[in-house]
C-alpha positions, -999 to 999 in steps of 0.1 A, spaced: -149 379 -109 -141 371 -146 -106 363 -156 -90 387 -182 -99 378 -218 -62 373 -227 -52 355 -196 -21 334 -201 -13 314 -170 23 307 -160 22 269 -157 45 250 -134 50 212 -134 32 195 -105 49 161 -102 27 136 -85 53 109 -82 79 130 -63 93 98 -47 122 74 -50 98 45 -44 88 19 -70 58 -3 -69 46 -36 -83 11 -50 -80 -5 -84 -85 -38 -101 -81 -40 -138 -72 -70 -161 -69 -74 -175 -33 -75 -213 -36 -108 -229 -27 -127 -197 -32 -140 -174 -60 -122 -145 -43 -90 -126 -51 -63 -111 -29 -38 -85 -38 -1 -83 -34 17 -49 -36 54 -45 -32 73 -13 -26 111 -8 -32 134 22 -28 140 47 -1 113 62 20 125 97 30 128 105 67 104 127 87 82 152 69 102 147 37 85 113 34 50 128 30 50 123 -8 63 88 -2 34 81 21 9 95 -5 25 74 -32 20 43 -11 -16 52 -3 -24 60 -40 -10 27 -52 -29 7 -26 -61 26 -33 -57 18 -70 -53 -19 -63 -83 -20 -40 -106 0 -63 -134 -23 -74 -138 -5 -107 -103 -13 -119 -98 -50 -111 -117 -79 -96 -126 -69 -61 -100 -81 -36 -108 -96 -3 -74 -94 13 -41 -76 8 -4 -85 14 19 -55 14 56 -63 8 80 -37 22 111 -59 24 129 -39 -4 119 -5 10 144 14 31 127 30 60 141 47 91 113 69 103 87 91 86 54 108 87 21 95 76 31 60 65 0 37 64 -11 7 44 -47 1 53 -69 10 22 -94 37 28 -116 30 -3 -123 -6 7 -128 -21 41 -109 -53 42 -120 -61 77 -85 -66 90 -74 -88 61 -41 -69 55 -7 -83 63 27 -65 58 58 -85 51 90 -70 63 126 -80 71 133 -88 108 155 -57 111 126 -35 99 101 -45 126 112 -20 152 110 10 128 77 -1 112 57 -13 142 46 22 152 34 36 119 19 4 106 10 -16 138 28 -46 151 -2 -68 147 0 -65 108 37 -72 105 51 -105 94 86 -116 87 77 -148 69 63 -142 34 49 -178 31 33 -175 65 17 -142 55 2 -157 23 -10 -187 42 -26 -165 68 -43 -144 41 -57 -176 24 -72 -187 57 -87 -152 64 -103 -149 29 -116 -185 30 -132 -178 64 -153 -150 49 -160 -169 16 -179 -197 33 
């Protein structure tokens, strides 16, 4: 079927960042290796329930961008900082990149009072409340694969 010759579509804005979340991203060289790791921090309010679907997509998109080999040096580990993100409960929250298999080299830094709410959607094994410990653990994990 051919569209009419004088077709004039009614365009509506399609915001892709329909979220109150903000994001910052960094790369850092892992000492004693040629590898890099990534740090991504989210701040703001993650909306509750199904209203948080766009927030979850925003988080995934930003993590995928950081892990994409074509944009930056390839990272071998990822630290996700959620300490400044308000989260009660919500659908679809996840932090493991899909475009790059990091082999379990992902750690999520949270405040102690966030652990209970985040242990189900993220997985308790990934959660850390000590940022320095999470970075130290990531250095050890990346060094182990760089030998």
